[in-house]
N, C-alpha and C positions, 0 to 999 in steps of 0.2 A: 486728462488721465485716460489711458487706454483701458477699455473694458474687455474682459475675457468672455468668450462665448462658449457656453456649455449647453447643449441640448440633448434630449433623450429620445431616441427612437427604439421602441421595444422590438425585440426579435420576433420573427414569425413563429407561429405555433402550428401544429398539424391542423389542416382544414382551412388555413388562410390561403390567400392568393399566392401563387408562386410555388416553387418546389418546397414542400414541407421538410423541415429538418428531421433527421432520423437518429435514433439511438438504439443500438443493438446490444444484446448481452453477449454476443460472440466477439472474439478478439478481432481487432481491425486487421485487414489484409493490406499489406503494403506491396505495391507493384511498381515495376520499372517505369521509366518515362514513356509517355504515350508517343505515337508517331509525330505529334505536333511538337514534341520536345519538352512538354510540360510533365512534371512528375505529378502523379495522381494518387490521392489517398482516398480509398473507396468507402470509408466508414461514415457516410452521411455528411450533411452540410454543416459548415461552421455557422456562427451567428454574429450579428453585428449590433452595436449600440453606438450611435453618433452622439457624443455627450458634449454639449456646450452650454452648461447651466449657469444660472446666475447666483442664486442664494439657496442655502439650506443643504443638508446632506442628501446625497443620492441614495434612494432606497431601492435595493434590488432583492432578488429572492435568495441570496446566499452566495458564498464565494468559493468554497472548496468542498469536494466530496468527502464523505466519511471514511476514515481509515480504520484499519483493524490492528494487526499485530505483525511481529516478525518471529519466525521460528527457526531454530538451528539444531543440528544434531551431528555428532561425530563419533565414529567407531575407530579407535586408534590405539591399539596395544603398543605400549612403549612411548606414547605421546603424552604431553601435558594437556590433556583434553579440557581441563577447566580453563586454562589460559587461551587455548584455541577458541573455545566457546565465548569467552569474554571478548576477544577481539572480533569474533564473528557477530556478536550482538552489537558491538560498536558500529559495525558496517550496516546494521539493520535498525539503528536508533531512529531513523526517520519514520519508521513504521509504527512507532509507539513510544511515548515518553512518560507514561504514568507509572509503570512498574517494570521490574526486570527480575529474572531468576535463572539459576543454573542448577541442574541436578546431575549427579555423577554416580557411577557404579563401578565397583571392582569385583563384582560377583556376589557381593553381600548386600547389606542394607544400603538403601539410597541415601546419599549425602545431598542435602538441599539447602540452598540459600536464595531467598527472595526478599524483595524490599520495594518500597515506593520510590519513584524518582528515576533519574537517568542511570544508565549502566555504570557510569563513573562514580555515581553517588552510592550505589548499592554495594559494590564490591571493593575490597581493599586486598592488599597482599596476603594478610593472614586468612582471609576468606578463600582465596584461590589455593593457598597451601593446604587448607583443610579439605578441599573438594578433590580428593584423590579418586583415581579409577581409570578404566580404559574405554568407558563409554560416557558420553555426556549429552544432554539436551539443554537448550536455553530458549528464552522467550523475552521479547519486549512487548509491552501491552498498551493498547488503547482500548478502552472499554466500549464494545458494541453491545454486549449482553452482560448484565450484572453491573454493579456500580463500581466506581473507582475506589476500591477498598483493598486493604492489605490482604484480607483473606481470599480475595480473588486473583492475587498475583500468581503467576504460573512459573514453572511447571506445577501441575497438580499431581500429588502422589497418593495412591490408594493401595490397599493390600489385596492381592489376588485370593479369592475364596478357595480356589482349587489347590494352588501350590503353597500359599502362605507367603510368597515373595511379594515384593513391591513393584508396582507399575507407575511410571511417571509419564505424563502427557503434556505437550505444549500444542496450542491450537491457534491457527489464524483462520477466522471465518465466523459464521453465525448459523446456529441451528434454528430453523423456522418452526419446528415442532417441539421446542424445549419445554413448554408448559405441559404438554402431554407426556413427555418423557419423565418429567419430574414426578408426576403422579404415578407413572408406571414403576419407577425405581423405588419410590416411597412405599408402594404397595408390596414390594419385594423385601421390605425391611431395611432399606438403605437410608442412613441419616446423612443428609447433605450439609456441608459445613460452609459453603459459599453460595453465591448466586450466579456464577459464571457457568455457561453451558458446557465448558470443557470438562467439568467434574462429571457431567452426565456421560460423556463418552468414556471416561476412565472407568466409571462404575459399570457401564454396559459391557466393557471388556471382561470385567471380573464376574459378571452375571451370566455370560455366555455359557452354554452347556460345555462340559469338558470335551476336549477334542483338539484337533490341530489348530494352528494359528489361522490357517485358511478358513476353517469352520467358524472360528471366533469372529474374524472380521466379516464374514458373510452374515453372521447374526447381527453384528453392530450396524453394518452399512445398509442392511435391509430396514432397520428401524429409524435411523437418523435421516433427517431431510434438511438440506441447506448446503452451506459452504463449509468445507473443512480441509485445510492443509495441515497435517499433523506430523510431529516428530514424537515417537513413543520409545521409551526405554524400559527394558526388563533387566534383571541382573546380568544377562549375557547377550542381549540382542538389541539392536537399534532398528526401528521401523520408520519409514517415511511413507505417508499416506496422503492421497489427494482424492477429493470427492469426484463422483462420476461426471459432473459438469465441468470440472477443472476451473472453478471460479477464481480461486487464488493461486498464485504461482508457487512452485516448489521445484528445486533443481538438485542435481547430484554432481559431486565432484570427487576426484581421487587425490589423496594426499599420501604419498609413499605407499605403504601397504594398507592404509586405512581409507575410510570413506567419510564424506561430509555431505549433509543435506541442509539446504538453506532456502529461505523464501526467495532470495534474489542472488543472482550470479556474482554480484559485486563482493559479497561476503566470501565466496570461494576464491576469487582472484586476489583479494587482500591477504589471504593466508597462503598464497602460492599453490593452491590446489588446481588441478586440471579439470576444467568443466567437461563432464561426460555427456549429460543430457538432462532434460526435464523429466520429472515424474509424470507419467501419463495420467489423464483423467481416469479415475476409478482404479488406479494401480496401488498396490501395497508392495513396497520394496523392503525386503528383510535382509539385514546384514549381521553376521555373527562370525564365529571362528571358521566356519565352512565357506565363507565368502559372501557374495551378494547374489540374491535371486529375487524374483518378483512374481506376483500373481494378481489376477483380477477377480475378486470375490463375486462380483455381480456380472462378470463377463465384460468384454470390451464396450466402451461407451458408444452409444449410437448418436448422441447429441452432445456437443461441447459448447459451453457458453462462458468462456473466460471473461473477466471483467475488463471492459475497454478502458476504464479509468486507471488501470495500472499503467497503460501507455501515456495517458494524459497527465497524471499527477502523482499517483502513489509511488511508483518505482523510482529508484535513483537513476539519473541519466546514464550512468556507466554500467547499468545492468542490461541484460539481454533477455528478451522474451520471444519465443518461437524463432530464435535466430536473429532477431532484429535488435540492434543497439537502441535503447530508449531515446538517447539524445537525438539520433538521426531520425527516428520516428517522429519526434516532436518537431524537428525542423521541417519535415515534410508536411506535417499538419499546417504549419505556418505558410508554407508554399501554396498548399491547396487553398487556404483561407484567403490569400492574396488574389486568387482567381475568382473565388466565389463571392467575396465581399471586398472589392478593391479599395485601396486607399483613395481619398478624395484628391482631386488634382492639386488642391492648395497645400497638401501636406508637405512639411519640411523634413521630418525625420520620424523614425520608429524607435520606441523604447519597449522594454519588456518588464513585467512585474516579477521581481525575483522570488524564488529561483526558477520554479518550474515553467514560468511563462517566457523565459529568455530564449530557449532554443526555438520556439515557435516564432518569437519576434524576429530572430535572426533570419529564419526562413522566409518570413513575410517580407522583410526589408529587401532581401536579395531578389525575390520575385517581383517586387514592386519597383525596383530600381531606386530605392531610397536609402539614405545613410542610416545605419543603426548606431544608437548611442546609449550608454548607460545613464539614464536620467534618474533612476531610483536606486538608492543604496539601502541594503538590508543589514540590520544589526544581527549578526550571526550568533549572538549570545542570547537571543530571544527565540524560544521554541516555535515550531510551526503552529501558527494560531489556530488553524482549522482543527488540529487533533487535540486541542484542549477541550475537556469534556463539558465545561460550563461557559455559558455565553458571556457572563461578566468577566471571567478570566480571559476569554478570547478578545473582548473589546480592549481590555487593558494591554494585552500583548500586542495588538495591532498598533496602538498609540506609540509604543516603543520600537516597533519593528522596522519601519520604513522612513526614509527621509528623501526629499527631492533636491536636486542640484540646480539652483537658480540659473547659474551661468550657462547650463546646457539647455534649459527650457524657456527662459525669459523671451517673450515675443515670438515664440515658435508655435507652429501648428503641428500638433503631435498626434501620431497614431500610437496608442498604448495597447499592447497585446498581452492577454492573460490566458491561462489554460482552461479555466472553467468558472462557472458561477453556480453556487448552490445556496449558501447561507446569507451572503451580503455583509460579512464582517469587514472585509478589506476594501471593497470598492469605494464606499463613501470616503474613507480615509485617503485613498489614492486620489480621488477627485479633488478633495480639499488641498492636498499637498501640491498637486500640479497647478491648481488655481493660485495658490499663494506664491508659487515659484514663478508666476508670470506667464504661464502657457496661454497663448491667445486662443487656440482651439484644441480640443481634445476629442479624438475619435477612437472609441473603444472597439477592439475586435477580440472575439473569444474563439479560441482554437479547438472547440469541441461542440457537439450538438447540445441543444437545450436538454436538461434533465426534466422530464415531464411526468415522472411517476416515482414513488419511493422504491428503494431497494432494501430488502430485509436480509441480505446475504453477507452483511458485515463488510 
């Protein structure tokens, strides 16, 4: 009986021999082919684990990075803004599966519908018919701050102390000084109804001294610290706001005479909108009956630190960040990985871990001169296991999520490429699947640098 060989070599850490892997908080810079003809990806070294193990589950430090939320906003007089937002949230479902919500305005009171679960579970036709207006914002949530509770579903709606009208806020990100802000707003007599830090942003807008919106946002942005990409709605205005570091993405598009803001460009393209540009770090975009204008309450950002994991895992492959198609960026990660951590001479084929590991696997295989095959099949009716908030739920999800094809893998020496390692939910399952499918050797390659410290920015 043939025995499968699985061994583990841990990846290098900073300070060990050889070039240490690097992880930057700045967006990766993708550059053209070098004079040697090789495409280069300049965001640090990939890492390698050669896995040929015998018995017992492989234990590693985690599998996928922590995700946050998707935000959406539309200013569209004469448009069915609720339905546009519904479809926009469908396009952003990958960014959060715990809850969803839509708020609309026709110049009067805000109409709001939120609920737990997927977008398709929260809204039905009567809901969309009731959500009338010419402005809407929407949200899909994965809890990074506050629990997975119905009262934390967004958008959050509060009443403006100055005008008496309502303000709705949807937030992607995480405030690192939320505890201090809670004490501050409580001291000002504000009663908080949930535990999400989005509510703090909403109340700070109402607590700002009376004045222009520029002055209000200056008041808020001087006080909050962390990551925030926001869509905000008043009875007559849509705002799109990005924190000065530009941690989370936010883009703008034109639809007829209206405007759309969304976490990712894929949501704009699905609706037939023309992609205009990204919201700049530190920028507030204001859209109303007079058109679109923008301002920088704290001045232009001197330091930008977009999350590199948007390129690696978070964003949909058909989205664009900084002008780069995510799918092609991931392919180029795989190409670079093939140079930095080559496949062993004995390797027969390359497979990817669906879905976000596949583009990198294709790039790796092309550069390594090896065939790419689909060796793992994903059950697409199981949610993304990483963004389930509870470990027990994640484990159950992985058990249903993947299956290996014996006819592709039996007797083969396989290089399996995945995008990242954080929690360790998926890798033990993948190793067991490949072993049972008869893989003779399994060599794991990871298309991003090691995560060596926690990130509190959502």
